[in-house]
C-alpha positions, -999 to 999 in steps of 0.1 A, spaced: -599 62 -318 -594 50 -358 -631 55 -360 -629 90 -355 -616 117 -378 -596 130 -349 -558 133 -367 -539 135 -331 -555 108 -319 -553 89 -347 -515 97 -352 -505 87 -312 -526 54 -316 -509 44 -350 -478 55 -332 -481 31 -305 -496 1 -326 -465 9 -348 -443 0 -315 -466 -26 -304 -462 -44 -344 -426 -46 -339 -431 -74 -315 -440 -106 -333 -459 -118 -305 -485 -94 -304 -495 -97 -343 -521 -126 -334 -538 -101 -307 -536 -72 -336 -551 -96 -363 -577 -106 -336 -587 -67 -330 -593 -61 -365 -560 -39 -372 -554 -49 -407 -592 -36 -414 -585 -3 -400 -555 3 -417 -573 -3 -448 -596 21 -443 -575 44 -433 -552 41 -467 -582 43 -488 -592 76 -470 -554 86 -477 -557 75 -509 -591 94 -519 -588 132 -526 -622 142 -511 -611 128 -478 -592 142 -452 -561 124 -437 -530 123 -417 -497 121 -435 -478 109 -400 -506 87 -392 -506 70 -426 -467 66 -421 -473 47 -390 -498 28 -406 -474 16 -434 -450 8 -406 -477 -16 -387 -480 -33 -421 -443 -36 -427 -440 -49 -391 -467 -75 -397 -455 -83 -430 -425 -104 -412 -448 -126 -396 -460 -159 -423 -495 -161 -399 -503 -126 -414 -492 -133 -451 -529 -146 -462 -544 -113 -446 -519 -91 -470 -534 -101 -501 -558 -70 -501 -528 -47 -495 -507 -54 -527 -520 -30 -550 -523 -4 -518 -488 -11 -513 -478 -4 -550 -498 30 -547 -476 39 -519 -441 31 -533 -452 58 -557 -460 85 -530 -440 116 -525 -433 110 -491 -400 90 -488 -414 73 -454 -443 64 -471 -421 49 -501 -396 32 -477 -423 13 -454 -443 4 -485 -412 -13 -505 -403 -31 -469 -435 -45 -463 -436 -60 -501 -401 -70 -492 -412 -90 -461 -438 -103 -480 -413 -119 -505 -398 -136 -478 -423 -162 -486 -423 -178 -520 -461 -181 -523 -463 -145 -516 -440 -139 -546 -464 -160 -564 -497 -139 -555 -477 -110 -559 -467 -118 -595 -503 -128 -599 -522 -101 -588 -496 -78 -615 -480 -61 -587 -448 -73 -599 -438 -40 -621 
């Protein structure tokens, strides 16, 4: 569904994945199926003014990242999202800002991630 640009299908798929990601036991399966890569592609499409992207889909994708940032097993994969999450902390949509800040907060529960965030100059 995320491979095609059908916004309604993407929205419902991201909503279902958001619900699934709220269970830490499903995180390894989500990572095995490259959910983080799909989320990154969706974020980059949304942040590109030349691309068409659904705002609600992006909200759910940010929720997925926020949920997955709870589990230490996914932290090493989250490095690719630091700059993207920082971009979304300044988004015009309150839910996007909230989920991005929540994801960064979840990552900061791990002292190694705090150091990585500081090293990546995302601390401002």
